[in-house]
VOBA-1610 file (N, C-alpha, C; in pm, whole numbers, padded with zeros to 5 digits, always signed):
BEGIN
Met+09556+09527+08400Met+09646+09454+08487Met+09650+09456+08630Lys+09642+09606+08645Lys+09623+09646+08794Lys+09505+09584+08861Gln+09381+09587+08805Gln+09248+09526+08843Gln+09321+09355+08862Tyr+09362+09300+08807Tyr+09403+09166+08818Tyr+09470+09148+08967Ile+09559+09235+08999Ile+09664+09225+09066Ile+09568+09238+09184Lys+09488+09350+09222Lys+09373+09395+09319Lys+09297+09269+09335Thr+09239+09205+09261Thr+09160+09090+09247Thr+09230+08972+09335Lys+09316+08965+09286Lys+09421+08808+09343Lys+09481+08891+09487Asn+09442+08985+09526Asn+09517+09043+09642Asn+09417+09040+09733Ile+09295+09057+09698Ile+09187+09032+09811Ile+09166+08901+09797Cys+09176+08814+09713Cys+09140+08634+09752Cys+09255+08611+09848Asn+09364+08657+09870Asn+09489+08616+09951Asn+09454+08675+10078Tyr+09401+08838+10080Tyr+09385+08896+10202Tyr+09272+08830+10293Asn+09173+08768+10231Asn+09061+08690+10270Asn+09088+08583+10354Gln+09173+08522+10314Gln+09229+08360+10382Gln+09296+08412+10494Lys+09367+08528+10542Lys+09475+08565+10615Lys+09403+08522+10764Asp+09305+08513+10806Asp+09235+08440+10935Asp+09278+08368+10973Gln+09216+08253+10873Gln+09228+08114+10891Gln+09392+08047+10857Thr+09486+08144+10790Thr+09622+08103+10790Thr+09672+08162+10937Tyr+09618+08257+10982Tyr+09693+08326+11124Tyr+09665+08168+11239Gln+09562+08123+11224Gln+09500+08012+11325Gln+09589+07898+11314Met+09619+07869+11175Met+09689+07754+11140Met+09857+07780+11166Phe+09886+07882+11153Phe+10052+07913+11184Phe+10033+07929+11329Met+09959+07975+11426Met+09980+07961+11552Met+09974+07808+11588Lys+09888+07697+11546Lys+09856+07568+11621Lys+10012+07507+11555Val+10063+07558+11448Val+10214+07483+11401Val+10313+07522+11487Leu+10313+07692+11496Leu+10425+07751+11594Leu+10405+07680+11733Leu+10297+07650+11790Leu+10294+07594+11927Leu+10371+07471+11927Ile+10310+07397+11836Ile+10384+07262+11837Ile+10544+07271+11828Met+10582+07346+11751Met+10722+07338+11733Met+10785+07430+11856Ile+10723+07515+11921Ile+10775+07560+12046Ile+10793+07456+12156Leu+10688+07355+12182Leu+10661+07269+12258Leu+10787+07143+12241Tyr+10788+07113+12087Tyr+10918+06980+12063Tyr+11047+07048+12087Arg+11044+07190+12079Arg+11191+07245+12115Arg+11213+07236+12254Ile+11124+07262+12339Ile+11137+07322+12486Ile+11176+07142+12530Met+11098+07041+12470Met+11108+06925+12524Met+11248+06842+12466Lys+11281+06891+12378Lys+11416+06849+12315Lys+11531+06887+12388Thr+11536+07029+12404Thr+11646+07106+12435Thr+11622+07181+12605Gly+11505+07142+12659Gly+11462+07168+12790Gly+11439+07084+12894Ile+11319+07001+12866Ile+11255+06895+12976Ile+11378+06808+12983Phe+11379+06740+12887Phe+11486+06596+12889Phe+11619+06653+12957Pro+11675+06740+12896Pro+11794+06777+12988Pro+11796+06795+13118Phe+11659+06881+13161Phe+11638+06914+13332Phe+11626+06785+13400Val+11565+06655+13329Val+11510+06559+13354Val+11685+06470+13418Leu+11779+06492+13309Leu+11893+06450+13343Leu+11975+06489+13402Gly+11945+06609+13473Gly+12037+06713+13558Gly+12130+06791+13493Glu+12102+06810+13328Glu+12221+06863+13258Glu+12202+07024+13265Ile+12070+07055+13312Ile+12036+07221+13321Ile+11944+07245+13433Thr+11960+07385+13476Thr+11842+07410+13619Thr+11739+07450+13581Ile+11621+07468+13660Ile+11507+07500+13610Ile+11489+07642+13571Leu+11622+07729+13583Leu+11568+07849+13510Leu+11626+07826+13374Glu+11733+07744+13350Glu+11735+07741+13170Glu+11631+07664+13130Leu+11568+07614+13209Leu+11452+07508+13124Leu+11350+07621+13110Leu+11324+07706+13194Leu+11190+07819+13190Leu+11254+07911+13078Leu+11384+07957+13041Leu+11418+08065+12976Leu+11345+08091+12826Pro+11307+07957+12757Pro+11282+07988+12629Pro+11145+08025+12672Ile+11055+07988+12694Ile+10918+08024+12781Ile+10906+08181+12787Leu+10986+08220+12877Leu+10992+08351+12938Leu+11058+08464+12802Leu+11128+08395+12744Leu+11180+08496+12620Leu+11064+08504+12500Ile+10972+08412+12492Ile+10859+08423+12417Ile+10759+08506+12481Ile+10742+08492+12623Ile+10633+08573+12681Ile+10670+08713+12670Val+10793+08748+12700Val+10857+08871+12712Val+10846+08962+12550Cys+10876+08912+12451Cys+10850+08935+12334Cys+10702+08973+12301Ile+10605+08869+12341Ile+10448+08936+12300Ile+10433+09024+12383Leu+10467+09036+12502Leu+10408+09135+12582Leu+10478+09297+12572Leu+10601+09276+12507Leu+10668+09400+12453Leu+10603+09437+12330Cys+10543+09340+12241Cys+10512+09371+12110Cys+10349+09430+12147Tyr+10283+09357+12219Tyr+10154+09425+12287Tyr+10192+09580+12308Gly+10250+09607+12402Gly+10305+09722+12450Gly+10318+09840+12333Gly+10398+09770+12230Gly+10435+09894+12115Gly+10303+09884+12036Tyr+10233+09774+12030Tyr+10099+09792+11938Tyr+10006+09889+12016Tyr+09974+09905+12114Tyr+09888+10004+12177Tyr+09953+10124+12170Ile+10087+10153+12213Ile+10145+10283+12154Ile+10132+10333+12011Gly+10132+10231+11948Gly+10133+10303+11785Gly+09999+10316+11747Glu+09904+10218+11791Glu+09754+10244+11732Glu+09711+10381+11831Lys+09758+10434+11927Lys+09727+10557+12012Lys+09773+10653+11934Tyr+09899+10663+11952Tyr+09997+10804+11865Tyr+10043+10784+11711Leu+10041+10679+11659Leu+10049+10680+11527Leu+09989+10652+11427Ala+09905+10558+11417Ala+09842+10521+11317Ala+09709+10426+11350Lys+09621+10452+11343Lys+09478+10367+11362Lys+09442+10280+11261Asn+09416+10182+11358Asn+09400+10046+11258Asn+09469+09994+11163Gln+09610+10012+11163Gln+09693+10003+11086Gln+09786+09844+11137Tyr+09744+09788+11224Tyr+09815+09688+11311Tyr+09700+09605+11377Lys+09685+09481+11337Lys+09594+09414+11430Lys+09648+09314+11523Glu+09582+09275+11637Glu+09632+09231+11763Glu+09719+09068+11716Glu+09656+09020+11602Glu+09683+08870+11567Glu+09832+08906+11493Glu+09851+08983+11422Glu+09978+09030+11384Glu+10067+09061+11486Cys+10022+09125+11564Cys+10129+09180+11697Cys+10163+09013+11773Leu+10083+08935+11800Leu+10105+08803+11858Leu+10205+08724+11780Ile+10202+08726+11604Ile+10250+08668+11554Ile+10412+08750+11539Asp+10414+08851+11547Asp+10540+08956+11554Asp+10616+08877+11678Gly+10543+08875+11808Gly+10616+08858+11958Gly+10672+08690+11929Ile+10559+08621+11875Ile+10607+08461+11894Ile+10744+08447+11787Leu+10753+08503+11659Leu+10868+08502+11607Leu+10980+08530+11639Leu+10969+08667+11726Leu+11088+08729+11782Leu+11139+08639+11874Gly+11044+08589+11961Gly+11113+08489+12068Gly+11135+08369+11986Leu+11083+08291+11888Leu+11173+08209+11817Leu+11303+08245+11736Leu+11307+08331+11707Leu+11440+08362+11637Leu+11575+08429+11720Leu+11546+08501+11815Leu+11605+08553+11914Leu+11720+08409+11986Pro+11800+08409+12004Pro+11870+08337+12099Pro+11811+08335+12237Ile+11810+08199+12306Ile+11750+08197+12431Ile+11836+08291+12519Lys+11948+08334+12545Lys+11999+08393+12641Lys+11979+08535+12616Thr+11930+08598+12524Thr+11972+08738+12485Thr+11920+08833+12589Pro+12001+08909+12620Pro+11982+09013+12708Pro+11842+09109+12677Phe+11804+09152+12804Phe+11668+09194+12799Phe+11691+09333+12691Trp+11772+09424+12721Trp+11805+09542+12610Trp+11807+09537+12495Ile+11867+09391+12425Ile+11839+09371+12310Ile+11686+09322+12237Ile+11645+09258+12327Ile+11490+09229+12322Ile+11408+09345+12296Leu+11458+09461+12363Leu+11343+09599+12372Leu+11392+09668+12217Ile+11534+09650+12200Ile+11578+09720+12048Ile+11490+09636+11936Ala+11490+09512+11932Ala+11424+09406+11834Ala+11299+09449+11849Val+11221+09452+11918Val+11059+09504+11930Val+11057+09600+11866Phe+11115+09711+11918Phe+11122+09855+11882Phe+11115+09848+11745Leu+11256+09812+11667Leu+11270+09783+11525Leu+11142+09709+11452Thr+11105+09613+11511Thr+10987+09535+11481Thr+10822+09603+11438Ile+10821+09684+11553Ile+10699+09717+11572Ile+10683+09869+11500Phe+10831+09961+11552Phe+10786+10121+11500Phe+10832+10124+11348Ile+10929+10040+11319Ile+11035+10077+11200Ile+10951+09958+11106Gly+10940+09825+11150Gly+10891+09730+11049Gly+10737+09735+11012Arg+10649+09786+11104Arg+10523+09795+11079Arg+10473+09916+11088Tyr+10483+10029+11164Tyr+10428+10153+11109Tyr+10503+10266+11025Phe+10650+10238+11019Phe+10694+10324+10948Phe+10735+10271+10801Tyr+10770+10168+10817Tyr+10770+10082+10666Tyr+10662+10021+10622Asp+10545+10033+10716Asp+10447+09941+10670Asp+10435+09817+10646Gly+10487+09761+10754Gly+10531+09628+10741Gly+10408+09533+10702Val+10443+09384+10708Val+10340+09281+10678Val+10325+09168+10772Pro+10219+09136+10784Pro+10218+09015+10859Pro+10277+08911+10878Ile+10324+08834+10919Ile+10389+08728+10969Ile+10526+08732+10964Gly+10607+08783+10875Gly+10751+08729+10879Gly+10840+08882+10835Met+10794+08976+10765Met+10872+09067+10723Met+10922+09158+10856Pro+10814+09215+10919Pro+10878+09291+11028Pro+10946+09241+11133Ser+10945+09122+11149Ser+11033+09031+11287Ser+11172+09050+11208Leu+11176+09001+11111Leu+11314+08983+11019Leu+11386+09142+11033Ile+11335+09239+11004Ile+11364+09384+11040Ile+11436+09407+11140Gly+11356+09357+11279Gly+11421+09369+11440Gly+11520+09284+11457Ile+11548+09168+11409Ile+11641+09058+11395Ile+11766+09127+11337Leu+11760+09175+11210Leu+11874+09204+11151Leu+11925+09343+11221Gly+11820+09412+11256Gly+11874+09540+11331Gly+11950+09491+11451Ser+11895+09421+11542Ser+11960+09387+11639Ser+12112+09308+11608Ile+12117+09226+11546Ile+12251+09180+11493Ile+12350+09314+11465Ser+12290+09387+11376Ser+12403+09487+11330Ser+12425+09580+11446Leu+12329+09613+11523Leu+12367+09716+11636Leu+12493+09586+11723Cys+12480+09500+11753Cys+12553+09382+11836Cys+12697+09426+11753Ile+12674+09391+11635Ile+12808+09361+11548Ile+12896+09526+11578Trp+12809+09634+11605Trp+12876+09772+11568Trp+12955+09777+11722Leu+12844+09739+11806Leu+12885+09737+11994Leu+13045+09625+12000Gln+13056+09563+11934Gln+13150+09482+11917Gln+13316+09525+11859Ile+13258+09597+11753Ile+13391+09693+11687Ile+13441+09758+11766Cys+13327+09836+11858Cys+13371+09957+11946Cys+13441+09894+12061His+13476+09763+12088His+13510+09683+12190His+13436+09711+12322Leu+13314+09706+12320Leu+13211+09722+12419Leu+13185+09566+12484Asp+13276+09495+12507Asp+13249+09332+12544Asp+13194+09306+12648Ser+13177+09408+12735Ser+13133+09386+12885Ser+12956+09387+12873Leu+12914+09421+12755Leu+12757+09420+12743Leu+12719+09277+12739Asn+12788+09158+12745Asn+12751+09038+12726Asn+12677+08995+12607Ile+12740+09050+12479Ile+12685+08992+12341Ile+12774+08932+12278Asn+12904+08883+12323Asn+12991+08779+12256Asn+12858+08622+12197Ser+12826+08595+12337Ser+12749+08463+12290Ser+12622+08483+12177Ile+12566+08622+12195Ile+12477+08644+12100Ile+12503+08636+11964Leu+12607+08725+11963Leu+12661+08735+11826Leu+12747+08568+11738Leu+12795+08500+11845Leu+12810+08369+11769Leu+12722+08286+11718Glu+12573+08309+11778Glu+12441+08226+11730Glu+12440+08291+11577Phe+12471+08424+11559Phe+12426+08479+11438Phe+12543+08472+11326Thr+12662+08486+11368Thr+12761+08541+11287Thr+12875+08399+11269Gln+12868+08260+11357Gln+12958+08188+11333Gln+12866+08068+11289Glu+12911+07987+11153Glu+12858+07877+11115Glu+12873+07773+11197Tyr+12822+07666+11207Tyr+12845+07514+11291Tyr+12933+07459+11191Pro+13026+07369+11255Pro+13093+07324+11203Pro+13030+07168+11130Leu+13012+07152+11046Leu+12930+07042+10978Leu+13011+06905+10993Asn+13130+06915+11017Asn+13201+06794+10990Asn+13183+06708+11163Gln+13144+06813+11251Gln+13142+06800+11405Gln+12989+06762+11440Ile+12906+06734+11366Ile+12780+06749+11423Ile+12666+06611+11325Ser+12656+06551+11387Ser+12571+06456+11305Ser+12429+06480+11243Ile+12422+06436+11139Ile+12302+06467+11070Ile+12135+06404+11135Ala+12167+06334+11239Ala+12045+06320+11310Ala+12037+06409+11434Ser+12121+06478+11454Ser+12115+06588+11568Ser+12047+06735+11508Ile+12078+06746+11382Ile+12048+06842+11296Ile+11924+06811+11261Tyr+11860+06726+11242Tyr+11701+06702+11151Tyr+11636+06672+11300Leu+11689+06625+11399Leu+11581+06612+11513Leu+11614+06748+11603Gly+11679+06846+11555Gly+11632+06992+11640Gly+11745+06982+11746Gly+11842+06920+11743Gly+11941+06920+11873Gly+12019+07022+11900Ile+12050+07088+11795Ile+12168+07204+11832Ile+12108+07355+11809Gly+12208+07456+11858Gly+12143+07597+11846Gly+12084+07650+11958Glu+12114+07750+11992Glu+12046+07835+12102Glu+11925+07919+12047Arg+11833+07889+11949Arg+11747+07946+11910Arg+11617+07853+11908Ile+11512+07888+11939Ile+11399+07784+11950Ile+11371+07790+11805Ser+11367+07833+11717Ser+11333+07806+11569Ser+11429+07713+11518Lys+11569+07695+11580Lys+11641+07585+11539Lys+11594+07443+11553Thr+11445+07428+11529Thr+11383+07304+11552Thr+11401+07180+11435Ser+11338+07068+11446Ser+11347+06975+11364Ser+11298+07011+11229Pro+11377+06990+11109Pro+11368+07040+11005Pro+11277+06927+10927Ile+11268+06824+11005Ile+11155+06735+10959Ile+11026+06774+11011Leu+11003+06850+11118Leu+10897+06929+11160Leu+10843+07038+11048Cys+10940+07089+11035Cys+10931+07201+10923Cys+10820+07144+10813Ile+10900+07022+10762Ile+10836+06976+10635Ile+10686+06928+10655Leu+10657+06875+10782Leu+10519+06825+10828Leu+10436+06931+10821Ala+10506+07069+10885Ala+10447+07198+10877Ala+10394+07226+10753Phe+10488+07225+10651Phe+10453+07252+10499Phe+10360+07185+10452Leu+10361+07051+10482Leu+10233+06989+10419Leu+10120+07006+10503Tyr+10130+07066+10594Tyr+09962+07105+10686Tyr+09916+07238+10607Leu+10030+07317+10613Leu+09978+07463+10596Leu+09992+07484+10422Arg+09984+07378+10351Arg+10042+07416+10192Arg+09895+07440+10133Lys+09817+07452+10169Lys+09692+07512+10092Lys+09629+07640+10131Asn+09693+07707+10247Asn+09676+07834+10311Asn+09800+07921+10273Ile+09912+07860+10207Ile+10018+07968+10217Ile+10069+07967+10065Lys+10151+08041+10026Lys+10214+08053+09892Lys+10329+07897+09898Trp+10246+07787+09865Trp+10329+07694+09857Trp+10454+07672+09752Arg+10416+07746+09658Arg+10535+07782+09550Arg+10659+07814+09612Ile+10685+07937+09664Ile+10781+07962+09719Ile+10865+07895+09799Pro+10834+07817+09903Pro+10948+07730+09994Pro+10984+07619+09897Ile+10885+07552+09811Ile+10951+07477+09707Ile+11042+07492+09577Tyr+11032+07598+09531Tyr+11097+07631+09446Tyr+11253+07703+09479Phe+11224+07743+09593Phe+11336+07812+09677Phe+11443+07703+09708Ile+11388+07602+09782Ile+11480+07516+09857Ile+11524+07423+09696Gly+11452+07406+09640Gly+11487+07330+09481Gly+11589+07410+09388Thr+11587+07548+09411Thr+11698+07656+09347Thr+11842+07617+09444Tyr+11824+07649+09555Tyr+11921+07646+09661Tyr+11986+07490+09656Leu+11924+07404+09667Leu+11987+07256+09661Leu+12032+07262+09526Thr+11990+07269+09432Thr+12044+07279+09299Thr+12189+07343+09278Leu+12173+07449+09329Leu+12297+07550+09337Leu+12415+07479+09414Leu+12358+07408+09539Leu+12468+07342+09621Leu+12525+07194+09542Val+12434+07130+09475Val+12501+07020+09412Val+12574+07040+09297Phe+12545+07144+09211Phe+12614+07207+09144Phe+12758+07247+09164Ser+12780+07322+09290Ser+12927+07362+09332Ser+12973+07224+09376Asn+12894+07140+09446Asn+12943+07043+09487Asn+13014+06944+09387Tyr+13000+06939+09262Tyr+13040+06903+09154Tyr+13201+06910+09140Phe+13201+07085+09143Phe+13319+07126+09137Phe+13430+07144+09243Ile+13365+07157+09385Ile+13444+07175+09496Ile+13457+07022+09558Ser+13407+06957+09488Ser+13390+06826+09569Ser+13375+06812+09726Asn+13296+06850+09762Asn+13224+06850+09933Asn+13164+06734+09964Ser+13160+06718+10073Ser+13052+06571+10105Ser+12927+06602+10065Trp+12864+06491+10004Trp+12710+06495+09964Trp+12637+06509+10105Ile+12699+06455+10188Ile+12628+06455+10337Ile+12590+06586+10396Asp+12717+06681+10357Asp+12719+06801+10428Asp+12617+06898+10354Ile+12574+06865+10220Ile+12479+06960+10174Ile+12315+06920+10225Phe+12278+06806+10286Phe+12169+06779+10353Phe+12202+06858+10495Lys+12316+06850+10554Lys+12323+06899+10679Lys+12321+07074+10668Ser+12389+07098+10560Ser+12363+07262+10556Ser+12219+07322+10532Ile+12131+07215+10467Ile+12005+07268+10453Ile+11925+07251+10577Gly+11964+07158+10675Gly+11885+07156+10801Gly+11955+07253+10901Val+12105+07325+10875Val+12150+07394+11021Val+12141+07509+11011Gly+12083+07582+10919Gly+12068+07709+10906Gly+11947+07810+10899Asn+11842+07713+10974Asn+11722+07771+10981Asn+11618+07800+10830Ile+11702+07725+10748Ile+11667+07783+10605Ile+11513+07747+10587Leu+11462+07602+10637Leu+11311+07551+10611Leu+11238+07658+10684Phe+11290+07665+10789Phe+11186+07765+10911Phe+11183+07901+10853Leu+11280+07957+10797Leu+11234+08085+10766Leu+11186+08110+10642Ser+11205+07996+10537Ser+11107+08001+10426Ser+10995+07968+10428Leu+10919+07893+10533Leu+10802+07876+10536Leu+10734+07958+10603Phe+10794+08033+10725Phe+10701+08124+10796Phe+10752+08276+10775Cys+10840+08291+10690Cys+10901+08436+10709Cys+10929+08467+10531Gly+10913+08358+10445Gly+10932+08375+10287Gly+10788+08370+10252Thr+10666+08377+10311Thr+10548+08294+10235Thr+10487+08434+10268Asp+10517+08538+10310Asp+10428+08663+10338Asp+10327+08688+10243Met+10211+08736+10307Met+10066+08753+10224Met+10079+08892+10142Arg+10157+09000+10207Arg+10153+09124+10107Arg+10284+09175+10056Thr+10416+09093+10080Thr+10524+09150+10063Thr+10581+09021+09948Thr+10502+08922+09931Thr+10552+08835+09854Thr+10465+08836+09681Pro+10489+08822+09609Pro+10385+08802+09450Pro+10262+08764+09484Val+10172+08808+09403Val+10043+08733+09424Val+10020+08657+09294Thr+10093+08637+09201Thr+10057+08552+09113Thr+10157+08458+09106Asn+10104+08344+09010Asn+10197+08219+09048Asn+10329+08219+08988Ala+10315+08268+08842Ala+10455+08301+08792Ala+10531+08381+08867Gly+10499+08494+08944Gly+10580+08546+09009Gly+10627+08510+09150Gln+10563+08455+09194Gln+10612+08357+09325Gln+10720+08267+09272Ile+10715+08223+09144Ile+10800+08089+09135Ile+10960+08208+09084Val+10947+08296+09030Val+11066+08407+09003Val+11114+08420+09123Phe+11017+08492+09198Phe+11065+08533+09344Phe+11155+08420+09405Ala+11094+08310+09439Ala+11155+08203+09497Ala+11283+08169+09423Val+11269+08178+09283Val+11441+08137+09240Val+11540+08218+09275Phe+11505+08366+09248Phe+11604+08449+09286Phe+11638+08461+09431Leu+11546+08432+09534Leu+11540+08410+09665Leu+11647+08313+09694Gly+11667+08161+09617Gly+11742+08112+09642Gly+11901+08098+09566Ile+11901+08224+09459Ile+12038+08244+09416Ile+12088+08374+09518Phe+12023+08437+09573Phe+12072+08542+09668Phe+12109+08460+09799Thr+12029+08382+09848Thr+12064+08290+09956Thr+12215+08235+09910Tyr+12221+08144+09810Tyr+12342+08070+09796Tyr+12472+08169+09785Ile+12456+08265+09692Ile+12559+08385+09709Ile+12613+08431+09867Gly+12493+08464+09924Gly+12497+08498+10051Gly+12598+08438+10147Thr+12596+08297+10130Thr+12636+08219+10238Thr+12793+08245+10247Phe+12841+08290+10090Phe+12979+08267+10092Phe+13065+08428+10162Phe+12957+08501+10212Phe+12976+08609+10297Phe+12917+08606+10452Phe+12808+08542+10448Phe+12761+08525+10577Phe+12713+08409+10638Thr+12673+08419+10721Thr+12602+08268+10781Thr+12484+08250+10688Ser+12474+08099+10702Ser+12347+08080+10615Ser+12200+08114+10658Tyr+12197+08158+10813Tyr+12104+08218+10878Tyr+12097+08377+10840Leu+12195+08430+10828Leu+12189+08593+10799Leu+12188+08596+10645Ala+12235+08510+10546Ala+12196+08526+10428Ala+12059+08475+10382Ile+11982+08401+10429Ile+11835+08417+10386Ile+11767+08515+10465Ile+11806+08555+10576Ile+11728+08712+10635Ile+11744+08799+10521Leu+11878+08820+10501Leu+11901+08950+10417Leu+11858+08918+10254Ser+11825+08774+10234Ser+11786+08748+10093Ser+11605+08777+10087Ile+11544+08766+10194Ile+11437+08789+10218Ile+11401+08894+10195Leu+11478+09015+10276Leu+11434+09163+10257Leu+11470+09216+10140Ile+11575+09173+10071Ile+11627+09219+09915Ile+11539+09161+09820Ser+11471+09048+09810Ser+11385+09001+09743Ser+11257+09070+09736Asn+11176+09086+09858Asn+11047+09173+09872Asn+11101+09271+09801Leu+11192+09371+09808Leu+11210+09524+09737Leu+11163+09502+09584Phe+11175+09381+09527Phe+11137+09363+09369Phe+11003+09286+09349Thr+10923+09277+09462Thr+10792+09201+09462Thr+10729+09283+09315Pro+10705+09403+09316Pro+10633+09493+09194Pro+10678+09415+09089Leu+10836+09402+09066Leu+10865+09360+08942Leu+10835+09211+08912Tyr+10824+09147+09010Tyr+10775+09013+08991Tyr+10646+08977+08953Asp+10566+09076+08998Asp+10419+09056+08978Asp+10384+09134+08850Tyr+10463+09211+08804Tyr+10417+09275+08665Tyr+10471+09182+08554Phe+10567+09086+08585Phe+10627+08949+08503Phe+10488+08861+08519Gly+10464+08803+08637Gly+10388+08733+08692Gly+10238+08770+08589Asn+10203+08873+08600Asn+10048+08905+08544Asn+10067+08912+08383Tyr+10196+08955+08346Tyr+10213+08961+08182Tyr+10199+08825+08133Tyr+10263+08725+08207Tyr+10273+08597+08185Tyr+10145+08529+08171Glu+10077+08531+08270Glu+09961+08459+08311Glu+09839+08524+08241Leu+09847+08677+08198Leu+09746+08704+08090Leu+09754+08662+07945Lys+09869+08648+07938Lys+09923+08634+07792Lys+09901+08485+07781Tyr+09890+08375+07877Tyr+09875+08238+07876Tyr+09701+08244+07875Cys+09624+08302+07954Cys+09497+08285+07954Cys+09461+08370+07795Ser+09500+08451+07752Ser+09441+08474+07628Ser+09495+08381+07477Glu+09583+08319+07550Glu+09628+08200+07417Glu+09503+08091+07428Tyr+09491+08042+07550Tyr+09429+07952+07573Tyr+09273+07943+07629
//
């Protein structure tokens, strides 16, 4: 069974380089779309200044440069050949996408530190999603603690609102949500664009995870709608408003933290959907899926053990 897991890991690992290139193309398109939708068009209409137009680009550039700085420090003083430059680039881009556009520089520094030195080197993090989520969650926790300490002069209130306050669905049109017209994060892009990205990446990622995750989460929403009698249109709004599609695609299909067996991926995705649904009762949907991804990854060996047992038993019978 261990040899079976090892073989499947090698197959997934060998396609990483091609997956990185495809991820970069998709992320670049999403960045350009978001900048045009919330930057260039409002600037042409005179609604924002040139500085506000350049802030998203500056945020991504700063995150990438800081991640490269942490990469060289880590490779020189902590561990050789544990972290690759393409992984560093993905980490920087994801941080720039997931952080609010007007994030103070000192919070960006903390997020990069947690991503590189905790998510990568200490935790032995994984390409594409996991380390960036650790950096985001650590930054949110710090901001909440600072607010509890009544340190309001640090200009963190606007940042916390993006993380801890849910958008009122009755005040937002479904068109503005699915065209990516809300929020202060670049990753709050069009869910339609995320669906197209999934269709493009499906052969190079663990496609079962976003499919079964969204299916489970949507089923639970529909089931609760039957008893709570919420508006059916709010269900589709909640799917698009909380970065659920973006995070499930780019951070939930990790190469080495998610199960390698098909059955394990399905079980992983189902529990991810359940954890996210439960988390929405206590947190925003954005925080709920981040916590769910991090928690679900802790049980990956268990999911793979089940997946290997099921697949080996199935192969032996047929």
